[in-house]
N, C-alpha and C positions, 0 to 999 in steps of 0.2 A: 606741414603746409596747411594754411588756413583753408577752410571750405569757403567757396565763393558765396556771397550773400545773394540769394535768389529773390529777395523782396524788391518791390518796385523802387527805383532810385528816387531819393528825395532831393529835390533841388534846394541848394542852400539859399537862404534869404540874404539878399544883398541890395540895399537901397543905394543907388548911385550917389544921391545927395550926401549920404553919410561917409563915403569914401572918395568923393570927387578929387580932393587934393592928392591923396595917395595914388589914384588912378592916373592922374596927369603926370606925376613924377615917374611912376612905373612905366608909363607909355614912352616917356623920353629916355629912360634908362634902356628899355628894350630896343629903342631906335639906335642907341650907341652900339649895342651888341649886334643888332641887325646890319648896321653899316660896316662893322668889322667883317661880318660874313660876306656882305656884298663886295667889299674890296678884295677879299682873298679868294672868292669862288668864281669859277668860270660861269659865264652868263648862260641861263636856261630861259627859254621863252617865258614871258609874262612875269619874270622875276621869281620863278619857283624855287630858286636856289637860296632865297633869303628868309623865308618864314621861320619862326620859332615853333617847335613842336611841343605838345603836351606830353609829359613823360611822368614817370612814377613819383617824382618829387617836386615837379614844377614845370618849367619851360626850358627847352634846350635847342641848341642849334643843330644837333647831329654833327657828323664829321665835316670839318672844314679844311680844305687843302692848305698847308702851311709849310713852305719849304719842301723838304723831303719826307715830311710826315703829315700828320693831321692834328687838328685842334678841335676841342669841344668846349662850349661855354654853356653852363647851366645856371638858371635861377632856381635855387633850392628853396621852396617855400615851406618846407618842413623844418630844416635846420636854419633857415633864413640866412643863407650865404650864397654868394656868387662864386662858382667854381670854374676855373679855367684849367683844362688838362690837355697835355700834349702827348703824342704817341711815343716820344722818347722818355717818357716817365715823369717829366716835369709837371708840376702843378702849382697853382696858386689860388688862394681863396680870400674873401673878405666878407665881413658881415653886411647883410642887407639891413640897413637901419636908416633913420632919418639923415640924410646928407643931400647937399645940393647936387644938381645935374653936373655942374663944373667939377665937383669933387669926384663924383662917380666916373665921369669921363676920364679924368686924370688917373684914377686908380686902375681903370680897365687898361689904359694905354701903358701904364707902368707895369702892370702884371704881364701884359703881352711882351713888353721889352725884357722882362726878367726871364720869360720863357723863350727868348730869342726869336720872337715873331715880330718882323718889321711890317708895319701897316700904316697907311695914311687913310683917313676917312674924311669924307665931306662932313664938316662940323655943324652944318645947319639942319635942324630937324625938318622932316617932310610932313606935309598935310596937317599943319597946325597953324592956327591964326597967330599973326605977329611972332614968328619964330625967333628965338634967341639962340645964338650960337652955343653949342654945348659948353665950350670952355668959359663962356661968360655968364652962364645961367646960374645965378645965385639966388633966384626967386623960388624956383621949384625944388622943395626939399622935404616935403611931407612923406612919411612912410609909416603906415600902420600895418605891422606884420600879420595881425589877425585878419585884416581886410584883404591883404594880398593872398593869404592862404585860402580865404573863402572864394576869392576870384578864381584861383586855381581849381577849387572843388567845382565851381560852376563850369569852367572849361572842361573838366573831366566828364561832366554829365553831357555837355554839349557835343563833345568830340565822340561820344559813344565809348570812350575808353573804359568806363565803369559798367558798360552793359555786358550782358551775357552772350552777345552775338559771336559767331565764330571769328577767329582771327583772319586778317587779309591773306590773300594767296601768297604774297611774297613780302619780305622786309621792305623792298622798294615801294610796294603798294601801300604799306603802312606809313611811309614817310611823305608820300605824295599828298600835297594839299587837296582838299575837297574843293572842286570848282563845279559850280552848277551853271549849266548853259541852258538857255531857252530853246525850245524846239526849232526856232528859226535859226539860231546859231548852229545847232547840230546839222541842220539841213545845208546851210552854207558851207560848213567845213567839209562836207562830203562832196560838194559839187566840184566838178572838174572845170578848170578854166577853159573858156572858149578860145580855140586857136585863132590867131590873127592871120590875115592873108597878106 
């Protein structure tokens, strides 16, 4: 086993202007995967069931309920592949390379069908200006593998995953998204409702 590097972490350099097109495409690809998770997972307050988590090779969904088993979808930025794995042993993967959002969307849905996972997702991206439905988006297709891997390295630093701090108290705590609340929010959340007469 390798000794952990105790040196101060180095933030990877990444100029947004240099990888803007890849960032836009990757954002839309992650929305496709996120919407699969949204469609298959029970609702948890504030949408906590849908984020992708930084993992040892990229970004992943963690377990998603799928029929009588579970499914996981991972963006592997080391091997540059999207992996879909089911608890029944089925798996499917394809290369992360320049492709349109329409092609990525189609390939994800085909992979899910091959794994026996039936899902319908909302095909419209969220929180983007002038959204183009995933099956129709032939504009966004840029993908620079080195830039995506650097982005993941930045996320590793930002998440603290590369730090030497002790691990969280439980696996559930490790998967919980970090949510910052202002002191006013914390006060309101502890307040008890005033009974009505």
